[in-house]
N, CA, C and O atoms as CSV, one atom per row, in Angstrom:
chain,resi,resn,atom,element,x,y,z
A,1,ARG,N,N,0.827,-1.196,0.000
A,1,ARG,CA,C,0.000,0.000,0.000
A,1,ARG,C,C,0.858,1.240,0.000
A,1,ARG,O,O,1.871,1.304,0.697
A,2,GLN,N,N,0.460,2.223,-0.775
A,2,GLN,CA,C,1.189,3.481,-0.810
A,2,GLN,C,C,0.205,4.619,-1.018
A,2,GLN,O,O,-0.918,4.417,-1.479
A,3,SER,N,N,0.643,5.802,-0.674
A,3,SER,CA,C,-0.238,6.962,-0.819
A,3,SER,C,C,-0.406,7.302,-2.305
A,3,SER,O,O,0.367,6.859,-3.155
A,4,LEU,N,N,-1.421,8.087,-2.583
A,4,LEU,CA,C,-1.685,8.517,-3.950
A,4,LEU,C,C,-0.506,9.308,-4.498
A,4,LEU,O,O,-0.129,9.145,-5.658
A,5,VAL,N,N,0.072,10.159,-3.670
A,5,VAL,CA,C,1.191,10.984,-4.105
A,5,VAL,C,C,2.425,10.125,-4.375
A,5,VAL,O,O,3.131,10.358,-5.357
A,6,ALA,N,N,2.696,9.140,-3.523
A,6,ALA,CA,C,3.836,8.242,-3.745
A,6,ALA,C,C,3.633,7.445,-5.032
A,6,ALA,O,O,4.585,7.226,-5.781
A,7,TRP,N,N,2.408,7.013,-5.292
A,7,TRP,CA,C,2.102,6.288,-6.527
A,7,TRP,C,C,2.354,7.176,-7.744
A,7,TRP,O,O,2.931,6.735,-8.738
A,8,ALA,N,N,1.915,8.426,-7.653
A,8,ALA,CA,C,2.046,9.337,-8.788
A,8,ALA,C,C,3.498,9.696,-9.064
A,8,ALA,O,O,3.843,10.081,-10.181
A,9,ASP,N,N,4.338,9.573,-8.065
A,9,ASP,CA,C,5.748,9.914,-8.225
A,9,ASP,C,C,6.517,8.827,-8.983
A,9,ASP,O,O,7.678,9.022,-9.342
A,10,ASN,N,N,5.863,7.673,-9.228
A,10,ASN,CA,C,6.537,6.543,-9.863
A,10,ASN,C,C,6.833,6.743,-11.352
A,10,ASN,O,O,7.899,6.348,-11.826
A,11,ASN,N,N,5.910,7.347,-12.086
A,11,ASN,CA,C,6.148,7.531,-13.520
A,11,ASN,C,C,5.318,8.697,-14.062
A,11,ASN,O,O,4.452,9.235,-13.373
A,12,ASP,N,N,5.600,9.069,-15.297
A,12,ASP,CA,C,4.951,10.236,-15.902
A,12,ASP,C,C,3.455,10.057,-16.108
A,12,ASP,O,O,2.690,11.008,-15.946
A,13,GLN,N,N,3.031,8.856,-16.462
A,13,GLN,CA,C,1.599,8.630,-16.666
A,13,GLN,C,C,0.834,8.824,-15.353
A,13,GLN,O,O,-0.252,9.403,-15.353
A,14,SER,N,N,1.382,8.352,-14.252
A,14,SER,CA,C,0.735,8.522,-12.944
A,14,SER,C,C,0.653,9.995,-12.577
A,14,SER,O,O,-0.356,10.444,-12.033
A,15,LYS,N,N,1.714,10.758,-12.873
A,15,LYS,CA,C,1.698,12.204,-12.615
A,15,LYS,C,C,0.595,12.875,-13.422
A,15,LYS,O,O,-0.112,13.749,-12.918
A,16,ARG,N,N,0.454,12.466,-14.661
A,16,ARG,CA,C,-0.577,13.043,-15.529
A,16,ARG,C,C,-1.977,12.712,-15.000
A,16,ARG,O,O,-2.866,13.563,-15.012
A,17,ILE,N,N,-2.167,11.483,-14.539
A,17,ILE,CA,C,-3.471,11.078,-13.986
A,17,ILE,C,C,-3.790,11.902,-12.738
A,17,ILE,O,O,-4.917,12.368,-12.576
A,18,LEU,N,N,-2.800,12.084,-11.854
A,18,LEU,CA,C,-3.021,12.885,-10.645
A,18,LEU,C,C,-3.332,14.336,-11.002
A,18,LEU,O,O,-4.210,14.951,-10.396
A,19,GLY,N,N,-2.620,14.882,-11.979
A,19,GLY,CA,C,-2.902,16.249,-12.437
A,19,GLY,C,C,-4.313,16.375,-12.985
A,19,GLY,O,O,-5.002,17.355,-12.702
A,20,ASN,N,N,-4.752,15.389,-13.769
A,20,ASN,CA,C,-6.122,15.402,-14.297
A,20,ASN,C,C,-7.154,15.272,-13.191
A,20,ASN,O,O,-8.222,15.878,-13.268
A,21,LEU,N,N,-6.848,14.484,-12.156
A,21,LEU,CA,C,-7.747,14.368,-11.004
A,21,LEU,C,C,-7.899,15.717,-10.306
A,21,LEU,O,O,-9.003,16.094,-9.914
A,22,MET,N,N,-6.809,16.435,-10.152
A,22,MET,CA,C,-6.867,17.762,-9.514
A,22,MET,C,C,-7.671,18.738,-10.372
A,22,MET,O,O,-8.432,19.546,-9.841
A,23,ARG,N,N,-7.507,18.668,-11.691
A,23,ARG,CA,C,-8.297,19.522,-12.590
A,23,ARG,C,C,-9.795,19.207,-12.464
A,23,ARG,O,O,-10.633,20.109,-12.448
A,24,TYR,N,N,-10.109,17.920,-12.375
A,24,TYR,CA,C,-11.510,17.517,-12.227
A,24,TYR,C,C,-12.085,18.041,-10.910
A,24,TYR,O,O,-13.206,18.549,-10.875
A,25,ILE,N,N,-11.318,17.915,-9.838
A,25,ILE,CA,C,-11.782,18.405,-8.532
A,25,ILE,C,C,-12.036,19.903,-8.596
A,25,ILE,O,O,-13.027,20.384,-8.046
A,26,CYS,N,N,-11.160,20.645,-9.256
A,26,CYS,CA,C,-11.354,22.100,-9.388
A,26,CYS,C,C,-12.614,22.445,-10.166
A,26,CYS,O,O,-13.201,23.505,-9.947
A,27,SER,N,N,-13.037,21.576,-11.063
A,27,SER,CA,C,-14.219,21.870,-11.874
A,27,SER,C,C,-15.532,21.481,-11.185
A,27,SER,O,O,-16.610,21.774,-11.701
A,28,MET,N,N,-15.449,20.828,-10.032
A,28,MET,CA,C,-16.672,20.416,-9.324
A,28,MET,C,C,-17.405,21.643,-8.780
A,28,MET,O,O,-16.779,22.635,-8.407
A,29,ASP,N,N,-18.729,21.567,-8.740
A,29,ASP,CA,C,-19.540,22.709,-8.318
A,29,ASP,C,C,-19.443,23.005,-6.827
A,29,ASP,O,O,-19.434,24.171,-6.433
A,30,LYS,N,N,-19.369,21.980,-5.999
A,30,LYS,CA,C,-19.494,22.191,-4.556
A,30,LYS,C,C,-18.169,22.378,-3.829
A,30,LYS,O,O,-18.153,22.413,-2.599
A,31,ILE,N,N,-17.074,22.498,-4.540
A,31,ILE,CA,C,-15.786,22.707,-3.879
A,31,ILE,C,C,-15.719,24.157,-3.383
A,31,ILE,O,O,-16.096,25.070,-4.116
A,32,PRO,N,N,-15.248,24.382,-2.153
A,32,PRO,CA,C,-15.136,25.758,-1.650
A,32,PRO,C,C,-14.221,26.599,-2.556
A,32,PRO,O,O,-13.219,26.090,-3.059
A,33,PRO,N,N,-14.553,27.863,-2.765
A,33,PRO,CA,C,-13.759,28.705,-3.676
A,33,PRO,C,C,-12.278,28.782,-3.291
A,33,PRO,O,O,-11.415,28.783,-4.169
A,34,GLU,N,N,-11.977,28.847,-2.003
A,34,GLU,CA,C,-10.580,28.930,-1.582
A,34,GLU,C,C,-9.839,27.631,-1.884
A,34,GLU,O,O,-8.665,27.665,-2.255
A,35,ALA,N,N,-10.502,26.492,-1.732
A,35,ALA,CA,C,-9.881,25.206,-2.077
A,35,ALA,C,C,-9.595,25.156,-3.573
A,35,ALA,O,O,-8.554,24.658,-4.001
A,36,ARG,N,N,-10.525,25.674,-4.357
A,36,ARG,CA,C,-10.323,25.721,-5.812
A,36,ARG,C,C,-9.113,26.595,-6.141
A,36,ARG,O,O,-8.309,26.252,-7.008
A,37,ARG,N,N,-8.989,27.724,-5.445
A,37,ARG,CA,C,-7.867,28.632,-5.694
A,37,ARG,C,C,-6.532,27.977,-5.322
A,37,ARG,O,O,-5.552,28.102,-6.057
A,38,ILE,N,N,-6.494,27.282,-4.184
A,38,ILE,CA,C,-5.262,26.623,-3.738
A,38,ILE,C,C,-4.849,25.536,-4.721
A,38,ILE,O,O,-3.682,25.456,-5.105
A,39,ILE,N,N,-5.788,24.710,-5.125
A,39,ILE,CA,C,-5.468,23.619,-6.052
A,39,ILE,C,C,-5.085,24.175,-7.422
A,39,ILE,O,O,-4.153,23.681,-8.055
A,40,ALA,N,N,-5.801,25.200,-7.877
A,40,ALA,CA,C,-5.509,25.776,-9.194
A,40,ALA,C,C,-4.144,26.452,-9.233
A,40,ALA,O,O,-3.522,26.528,-10.293
A,41,SER,N,N,-3.672,26.941,-8.091
A,41,SER,CA,C,-2.369,27.616,-8.079
A,41,SER,C,C,-1.204,26.635,-7.972
A,41,SER,O,O,-0.049,27.037,-8.115
A,42,ALA,N,N,-1.488,25.360,-7.725
A,42,ALA,CA,C,-0.432,24.351,-7.631
A,42,ALA,C,C,0.100,24.022,-9.023
A,42,ALA,O,O,-0.641,24.044,-10.005
A,43,ASP,N,N,1.372,23.722,-9.092
A,43,ASP,CA,C,1.987,23.277,-10.342
A,43,ASP,C,C,1.605,21.812,-10.542
A,43,ASP,O,O,2.155,20.934,-9.877
A,44,LEU,N,N,0.680,21.545,-11.441
A,44,LEU,CA,C,0.147,20.195,-11.602
A,44,LEU,C,C,1.121,19.227,-12.274
A,44,LEU,O,O,0.821,18.041,-12.406
A,45,SER,N,N,2.272,19.718,-12.694
A,45,SER,CA,C,3.295,18.813,-13.228
A,45,SER,C,C,4.273,18.376,-12.143
A,45,SER,O,O,5.138,17.532,-12.379
A,46,SER,N,N,4.131,18.958,-10.953
A,46,SER,CA,C,5.019,18.633,-9.835
A,46,SER,C,C,4.241,17.902,-8.740
A,46,SER,O,O,3.287,18.440,-8.178
A,47,VAL,N,N,4.656,16.685,-8.449
A,47,VAL,CA,C,3.967,15.892,-7.417
A,47,VAL,C,C,4.094,16.568,-6.060
A,47,VAL,O,O,3.152,16.546,-5.268
A,48,GLU,N,N,5.253,17.171,-5.780
A,48,GLU,CA,C,5.459,17.846,-4.492
A,48,GLU,C,C,4.501,19.025,-4.333
A,48,GLU,O,O,3.959,19.246,-3.250
A,49,SER,N,N,4.295,19.778,-5.406
A,49,SER,CA,C,3.385,20.918,-5.370
A,49,SER,C,C,1.940,20.455,-5.152
A,49,SER,O,O,1.193,21.084,-4.403
A,50,ILE,N,N,1.553,19.371,-5.798
A,50,ILE,CA,C,0.200,18.823,-5.619
A,50,ILE,C,C,0.022,18.343,-4.187
A,50,ILE,O,O,-1.020,18.585,-3.578
A,51,GLU,N,N,1.035,17.661,-3.641
A,51,GLU,CA,C,0.937,17.170,-2.263
A,51,GLU,C,C,0.796,18.332,-1.288
A,51,GLU,O,O,-0.001,18.256,-0.353
A,52,THR,N,N,1.558,19.408,-1.491
A,52,THR,CA,C,1.459,20.589,-0.632
A,52,THR,C,C,0.059,21.194,-0.705
A,52,THR,O,O,-0.503,21.577,0.321
A,53,ALA,N,N,-0.507,21.281,-1.905
A,53,ALA,CA,C,-1.851,21.838,-2.069
A,53,ALA,C,C,-2.896,20.966,-1.381
A,53,ALA,O,O,-3.796,21.483,-0.719
A,54,ILE,N,N,-2.782,19.654,-1.531
A,54,ILE,CA,C,-3.736,18.744,-0.895
A,54,ILE,C,C,-3.677,18.886,0.620
A,54,ILE,O,O,-4.712,18.943,1.283
A,55,ARG,N,N,-2.466,18.944,1.165
A,55,ARG,CA,C,-2.317,19.101,2.617
A,55,ARG,C,C,-2.878,20.443,3.082
A,55,ARG,O,O,-3.551,20.517,4.111
A,56,ARG,N,N,-2.600,21.498,2.325
A,56,ARG,CA,C,-3.071,22.824,2.731
A,56,ARG,C,C,-4.593,22.917,2.724
A,56,ARG,O,O,-5.184,23.526,3.616
A,57,VAL,N,N,-5.220,22.321,1.732
A,57,VAL,CA,C,-6.690,22.342,1.663
A,57,VAL,C,C,-7.287,21.680,2.900
A,57,VAL,O,O,-8.368,22.064,3.347
A,58,GLY,N,N,-6.598,20.697,3.452
A,58,GLY,CA,C,-7.108,19.974,4.612
A,58,GLY,C,C,-7.110,20.753,5.908
A,58,GLY,O,O,-7.827,20.389,6.841
A,59,PHE,N,N,-6.308,21.839,5.994
A,59,PHE,CA,C,-6.274,22.572,7.259
A,59,PHE,C,C,-6.415,24.088,7.114
A,59,PHE,O,O,-6.408,24.794,8.122
A,60,ASP,N,N,-6.539,24.595,5.918
A,60,ASP,CA,C,-6.667,26.037,5.719
A,60,ASP,C,C,-7.968,26.536,6.356
A,60,ASP,O,O,-9.044,26.044,6.016
A,61,PRO,N,N,-7.885,27.508,7.275
A,61,PRO,CA,C,-9.094,27.970,7.981
A,61,PRO,C,C,-10.182,28.510,7.063
A,61,PRO,O,O,-11.365,28.285,7.318
A,62,LEU,N,N,-9.809,29.217,6.004
A,62,LEU,CA,C,-10.812,29.771,5.094
A,62,LEU,C,C,-11.541,28.667,4.336
A,62,LEU,O,O,-12.752,28.748,4.134
A,63,VAL,N,N,-10.806,27.630,3.913
A,63,VAL,CA,C,-11.433,26.487,3.240
A,63,VAL,C,C,-12.415,25.806,4.182
A,63,VAL,O,O,-13.544,25.500,3.799
A,64,LEU,N,N,-11.979,25.571,5.416
A,64,LEU,CA,C,-12.847,24.904,6.388
A,64,LEU,C,C,-14.098,25.730,6.673
A,64,LEU,O,O,-15.197,25.186,6.781
A,65,GLU,N,N,-13.924,27.045,6.794
A,65,GLU,CA,C,-15.072,27.920,7.051
A,65,GLU,C,C,-16.048,27.899,5.875
A,65,GLU,O,O,-17.260,27.818,6.078
A,66,GLN,N,N,-15.529,27.971,4.647
A,66,GLN,CA,C,-16.393,27.929,3.468
A,66,GLN,C,C,-17.090,26.588,3.315
A,66,GLN,O,O,-18.145,26.496,2.688
A,67,ASP,N,N,-16.492,25.540,3.894
A,67,ASP,CA,C,-17.073,24.200,3.822
A,67,ASP,C,C,-18.041,23.930,4.968
A,67,ASP,O,O,-18.598,22.836,5.064
A,68,GLY,N,N,-18.248,24.927,5.846
A,68,GLY,CA,C,-19.227,24.793,6.912
A,68,GLY,C,C,-18.670,24.355,8.257
A,68,GLY,O,O,-19.438,24.080,9.179
A,69,TRP,N,N,-17.349,24.285,8.389
A,69,TRP,CA,C,-16.740,23.910,9.668
A,69,TRP,C,C,-16.749,25.099,10.612
A,69,TRP,O,O,-16.727,26.249,10.174
A,70,VAL,N,N,-16.780,24.821,11.902
A,70,VAL,CA,C,-16.633,25.854,12.917
A,70,VAL,C,C,-15.143,26.034,13.160
A,70,VAL,O,O,-14.452,25.084,13.528
A,71,THR,N,N,-14.646,27.250,12.957
A,71,THR,CA,C,-13.212,27.492,13.139
A,71,THR,C,C,-12.936,28.512,14.232
A,71,THR,O,O,-11.842,29.073,14.299
A,72,VAL,N,N,-13.913,28.753,15.079
A,72,VAL,CA,C,-13.756,29.696,16.173
A,72,VAL,C,C,-13.869,28.949,17.491
A,72,VAL,O,O,-14.757,28.114,17.662
A,73,LYS,N,N,-12.975,29.247,18.416
A,73,LYS,CA,C,-12.970,28.585,19.714
A,73,LYS,C,C,-14.223,28.958,20.498
A,73,LYS,O,O,-14.608,30.127,20.544
A,74,SER,N,N,-14.856,27.964,21.114
A,74,SER,CA,C,-16.042,28.167,21.933
A,74,SER,C,C,-15.614,28.405,23.383
A,74,SER,O,O,-14.536,27.973,23.792
A,75,ASP,N,N,-16.450,29.088,24.152
A,75,ASP,CA,C,-16.138,29.339,25.562
A,75,ASP,C,C,-16.437,28.149,26.453
A,75,ASP,O,O,-15.910,28.069,27.563
A,76,GLU,N,N,-17.262,27.230,26.001
A,76,GLU,CA,C,-17.600,26.070,26.830
A,76,GLU,C,C,-17.586,24.794,26.007
A,76,GLU,O,O,-17.754,24.818,24.788
A,77,ARG,N,N,-17.381,23.673,26.700
A,77,ARG,CA,C,-17.305,22.365,26.047
A,77,ARG,C,C,-18.645,21.976,25.429
A,77,ARG,O,O,-19.710,22.318,25.943
A,78,GLU,N,N,-18.565,21.250,24.308
A,78,GLU,CA,C,-19.764,20.703,23.680
A,78,GLU,C,C,-19.498,19.241,23.383
A,78,GLU,O,O,-18.565,18.924,22.645
A,79,GLY,N,N,-20.283,18.360,23.931
A,79,GLY,CA,C,-20.147,16.933,23.645
A,79,GLY,C,C,-18.958,16.288,24.336
A,79,GLY,O,O,-18.246,16.929,25.109
A,80,ALA,N,N,-18.759,15.024,24.049
A,80,ALA,CA,C,-17.733,14.229,24.722
A,80,ALA,C,C,-16.313,14.631,24.337
A,80,ALA,O,O,-15.397,14.523,25.153
A,81,ILE,N,N,-16.121,15.095,23.099
A,81,ILE,CA,C,-14.758,15.430,22.683
A,81,ILE,C,C,-14.465,16.918,22.760
A,81,ILE,O,O,-13.395,17.349,22.333
A,82,GLY,N,N,-15.381,17.713,23.290
A,82,GLY,CA,C,-15.120,19.129,23.523
A,82,GLY,C,C,-15.608,20.067,22.451
A,82,GLY,O,O,-15.762,21.261,22.707
A,83,GLY,N,N,-15.857,19.569,21.260
A,83,GLY,CA,C,-16.315,20.431,20.182
A,83,GLY,C,C,-15.323,21.546,19.898
A,83,GLY,O,O,-14.116,21.325,19.999
A,84,PRO,N,N,-15.795,22.742,19.544
A,84,PRO,CA,C,-14.889,23.840,19.207
A,84,PRO,C,C,-14.188,24.446,20.425
A,84,PRO,O,O,-13.420,25.396,20.270
A,85,PHE,N,N,-14.428,23.930,21.615
A,85,PHE,CA,C,-13.759,24.398,22.831
A,85,PHE,C,C,-12.248,24.175,22.742
A,85,PHE,O,O,-11.475,24.949,23.307
A,86,LEU,N,N,-11.820,23.120,22.036
A,86,LEU,CA,C,-10.404,22.756,21.978
A,86,LEU,C,C,-9.653,23.361,20.789
A,86,LEU,O,O,-8.449,23.142,20.658
A,87,ILE,N,N,-10.329,24.114,19.922
A,87,ILE,CA,C,-9.666,24.699,18.753
A,87,ILE,C,C,-8.527,25.604,19.209
A,87,ILE,O,O,-8.700,26.456,20.081
A,88,GLY,N,N,-7.378,25.406,18.612
A,88,GLY,CA,C,-6.211,26.221,18.931
A,88,GLY,C,C,-5.346,25.660,20.038
A,88,GLY,O,O,-4.252,26.174,20.274
A,89,ASP,N,N,-5.794,24.626,20.725
A,89,ASP,CA,C,-5.007,24.026,21.797
A,89,ASP,C,C,-3.877,23.182,21.223
A,89,ASP,O,O,-4.040,22.514,20.201
A,90,TYR,N,N,-2.732,23.223,21.893
A,90,TYR,CA,C,-1.599,22.380,21.490
A,90,TYR,C,C,-1.772,21.001,22.081
A,90,TYR,O,O,-2.141,20.863,23.248
A,91,VAL,N,N,-1.510,19.981,21.290
A,91,VAL,CA,C,-1.610,18.597,21.753
A,91,VAL,C,C,-0.380,17.837,21.280
A,91,VAL,O,O,0.315,18.267,20.359
A,92,ARG,N,N,-0.123,16.721,21.910
A,92,ARG,CA,C,0.962,15.822,21.490
A,92,ARG,C,C,0.296,14.563,20.981
A,92,ARG,O,O,-0.426,13.902,21.728
A,93,TRP,N,N,0.526,14.212,19.705
A,93,TRP,CA,C,-0.129,13.054,19.105
A,93,TRP,C,C,0.886,12.303,18.261
A,93,TRP,O,O,1.512,12.885,17.375
A,94,LYS,N,N,1.050,11.023,18.529
A,94,LYS,CA,C,1.992,10.169,17.802
A,94,LYS,C,C,3.388,10.784,17.760
A,94,LYS,O,O,4.016,10.852,16.703
A,95,ASN,N,N,3.865,11.229,18.919
A,95,ASN,CA,C,5.193,11.814,19.068
A,95,ASN,C,C,5.410,13.080,18.244
A,95,ASN,O,O,6.543,13.393,17.880
A,96,SER,N,N,4.340,13.809,17.948
A,96,SER,CA,C,4.443,15.056,17.206
A,96,SER,C,C,3.595,16.113,17.900
A,96,SER,O,O,2.561,15.805,18.493
A,97,ASP,N,N,4.045,17.364,17.818
A,97,ASP,CA,C,3.254,18.467,18.329
A,97,ASP,C,C,2.235,18.863,17.275
A,97,ASP,O,O,2.521,18.842,16.078
A,98,ALA,N,N,1.045,19.225,17.730
A,98,ALA,CA,C,-0.010,19.596,16.789
A,98,ALA,C,C,-0.894,20.656,17.423
A,98,ALA,O,O,-0.848,20.885,18.632
A,99,VAL,N,N,-1.693,21.294,16.591
A,99,VAL,CA,C,-2.678,22.273,17.035
A,99,VAL,C,C,-4.039,21.768,16.595
A,99,VAL,O,O,-4.212,21.368,15.443
A,100,VAL,N,N,-5.016,21.784,17.512
A,100,VAL,CA,C,-6.371,21.330,17.178
A,100,VAL,C,C,-7.022,22.377,16.292
A,100,VAL,O,O,-7.064,23.561,16.630
A,101,ILE,N,N,-7.539,21.913,15.130
A,101,ILE,CA,C,-8.252,22.829,14.228
A,101,ILE,C,C,-9.687,22.399,14.094
A,101,ILE,O,O,-10.459,23.037,13.379
């Protein structure tokens, strides 16, 4: 098993398929405008650039907000996992530092 990006890095045809997939995603109606802008600005001939764009779309606050996510910290806990109360908190997960988004 390997990631999509690792697969695409194997040969030129795979890179072309990944680039076409990104173009298709950009043409979808329900994609948030900021996600479309991030993906469209990526160099689709570079696997590293595509990987950076994919990662950025996953945590960019404007993309999340346009997609209906709550990106503002709440003053009180909601539910068992805290809801938006934990946004912005630093955590340690799998031996890495992270920020809850």
